C-alpha positions in Angstrom: 89.4 -8.2 -57.0 88.7 -4.9 -58.9 92.4 -4.3 -59.1 93.0 -7.7 -60.6 90.3 -7.1 -63.3 91.7 -3.7 -64.1 95.2 -5.2 -64.4 93.8 -7.9 -66.7 92.0 -5.4 -68.9 95.2 -3.3 -69.1 97.3 -6.3 -70.1 94.7 -7.2 -72.8 94.7 -3.7 -74.3 98.5 -3.6 -74.2 98.7 -6.8 -76.3 96.6 -5.2 -79.0 98.9 -2.2 -79.4 102.3 -2.0 -81.2 105.2 -2.7 -79.0 107.4 0.3 -78.2 111.1 -0.6 -77.6 112.2 0.6 -74.2 115.8 1.4 -75.1 117.5 4.0 -77.1 119.2 2.9 -80.4 122.5 4.6 -81.2 120.8 6.7 -84.0 118.1 7.8 -81.6 120.6 8.6 -78.9 122.6 10.7 -81.3 119.5 12.5 -82.5 118.6 13.4 -78.9 122.1 14.6 -78.0 122.5 16.7 -81.2 118.9 18.1 -81.3 117.1 19.2 -78.2 113.6 17.7 -77.8 112.0 21.1 -77.9 113.5 21.5 -81.5 112.1 18.1 -82.5 108.6 19.3 -81.4 109.1 22.4 -83.6 107.8 24.5 -80.8 104.3 23.3 -81.5 102.4 21.3 -78.8 100.2 18.4 -80.0 96.6 19.3 -80.5 93.7 17.2 -79.3 92.6 16.2 -82.8 96.0 16.6 -84.5 98.6 14.0 -85.2 100.8 12.5 -82.5 104.3 13.9 -83.1 107.5 12.0 -83.0 108.8 14.3 -80.3 105.9 13.2 -78.0 106.8 9.6 -78.7 110.3 10.4 -77.4 109.0 12.3 -74.3 106.8 9.3 -73.5 109.7 6.8 -73.8 111.9 9.0 -71.7 109.3 9.2 -68.9 108.9 5.4 -69.0 112.6 4.8 -68.9 113.1 7.2 -66.0 110.3 5.6 -64.0 112.0 2.2 -64.5 115.2 3.7 -63.2 113.5 5.3 -60.2 112.0 1.9 -59.2 115.5 0.5 -58.8 116.8 3.4 -56.6 117.5 1.9 -53.2 117.8 5.3 -51.6 114.2 6.1 -52.5 112.9 2.9 -50.9 115.2 2.4 -47.9 114.3 -0.7 -46.0 111.8 -1.8 -48.6 112.1 -4.4 -51.4 110.0 -2.6 -53.9 110.0 -5.5 -56.4 108.0 -7.6 -53.9 105.3 -5.0 -53.3 101.9 -5.0 -54.9 100.8 -2.5 -57.5 98.4 0.4 -56.9 96.8 1.6 -60.1 94.8 4.9 -60.6 91.3 3.6 -60.6 89.7 7.0 -61.3 90.5 6.8 -65.1 89.6 4.5 -67.9 92.6 4.9 -70.1 93.1 1.2 -71.0 89.5 0.8 -72.3 89.0 4.3 -73.7 92.3 4.2 -75.6 91.9 0.6 -76.9 92.6 0.5 -80.6 89.9 -0.1 -83.2 88.7 -3.7 -83.7 90.0 -4.6 -80.2 87.8 -6.2 -77.6 87.8 -4.7 -74.1 85.4 -6.0 -71.4 83.7 -8.1 -74.0 82.8 -5.2 -76.2 84.4 -4.8 -79.6 85.4 -1.2 -80.5 84.5 0.0 -84.0 86.0 3.5 -83.7 88.9 5.2 -81.9 88.0 8.5 -80.1 91.3 10.4 -79.9 90.0 13.3 -77.9 88.5 11.1 -75.3 91.7 9.0 -75.1 93.9 12.1 -74.7 91.5 13.3 -72.0 92.0 10.1 -70.0 95.8 10.2 -70.4 95.7 13.9 -69.3 93.8 12.8 -66.1 96.4 10.1 -65.4 99.3 12.5 -65.8 97.8 15.1 -63.6 96.9 12.5 -61.0 100.5 11.2 -60.8 102.0 14.6 -61.0 100.0 15.8 -58.0 100.8 12.7 -56.0 104.5 12.7 -56.7 105.0 16.4 -56.0 103.4 15.9 -52.5 106.0 13.2 -51.6 109.0 13.9 -49.3 112.0 14.3 -51.6 115.0 15.6 -49.6 117.6 14.1 -52.0 115.7 15.5 -55.0 115.9 12.1 -56.6 112.2 11.9 -57.4 112.3 15.3 -59.0 115.4 14.7 -61.0 114.5 11.2 -62.3 110.7 11.2 -62.7 109.1 14.6 -62.2 111.3 16.5 -64.6 110.5 14.2 -67.5 106.8 14.1 -66.5 106.7 17.9 -66.6 108.4 18.0 -70.0 106.0 15.4 -71.3 103.0 17.5 -70.1 104.4 20.8 -71.1 105.2 19.8 -74.7 102.4 17.3 -75.5 99.5 18.1 -73.2 99.7 21.9 -73.0 95.9 22.2 -72.6 96.1 20.2 -69.3 98.4 22.7 -67.6 97.1 24.9 -64.8 98.8 27.3 -62.4 99.7 24.5 -60.0 101.4 22.5 -62.7 103.3 25.2 -64.6 105.2 26.2 -61.5 107.5 23.7 -59.8 106.2 22.8 -56.4 108.7 22.9 -53.6 109.7 19.4 -52.5 109.0 18.3 -49.0 112.4 18.5 -47.3 111.8 16.1 -44.4 112.7 12.4 -44.6 110.0 10.0 -45.7 108.4 7.6 -43.3 108.3 3.8 -43.9 104.7 4.0 -44.9 105.3 6.9 -47.3 108.1 5.0 -49.0 105.9 1.8 -49.2 103.0 3.8 -50.7 105.3 5.6 -53.2 106.6 2.2 -54.3 103.1 0.8 -55.0 101.9 4.0 -56.7 105.1 4.3 -58.8 104.7 0.7 -59.9 101.2 1.5 -61.0 102.4 4.6 -62.8 104.9 2.4 -64.6 102.2 0.1 -65.9 100.0 3.0 -66.9 102.9 4.7 -68.7 103.5 1.5 -70.7 99.9 1.7 -71.8 100.3 5.5 -72.6 103.4 4.8 -74.6 101.7 2.1 -76.7 98.7 4.4 -77.3 101.0 7.2 -78.4 102.8 4.8 -80.7 99.4 3.7 -82.1 98.4 7.3 -82.8 101.8 8.2 -84.2 101.6 5.3 -86.7 98.3 6.7 -88.1 96.6 3.4 -87.7 93.8 5.0 -85.6 92.7 7.2 -88.4 92.4 4.4 -91.0 
């Protein structure tokens, strides 16, 4: 029941935020191919109380697109129809409610202000949670690392520098053994939850990048 309520709250918050297109336009693709993302960020990570940079918007979109791709990888979910499985959300954070835009109503309470620092702290907790979970999964084919973990690391390293610690700055060695059925099933559910949460994070980043939160 709590998972249903949390999903409903997250869906409500998403509807209040500007929609971010989940595909790359030709102009954006050309920009990404001709100018590395680290150049777009101008070598400066986003600060807690500073503006959300365009490069962080791109990093967030890339992560979301790659999670979407990973969920369709049959090799990662052998003998499992991932689309038919339930969703397992990270219930230890309050990202949807804390990051709700001004004038929105979440859990029956209207927000009059937007606390960027608190919002970024919740997003940071989410990213660290999923990073630690994903690096602990068996990944003999390196698909999980190539598709999801690499873009997650880039997102954290360039936009959430203050969240990095020794265990995150160094790439953890992937578990070489094959995954069990239960591990693949659990990965499917958690990755679907990460997909939902990343949609929320992308819309929050778009909201902060637009400057609407500071008005």
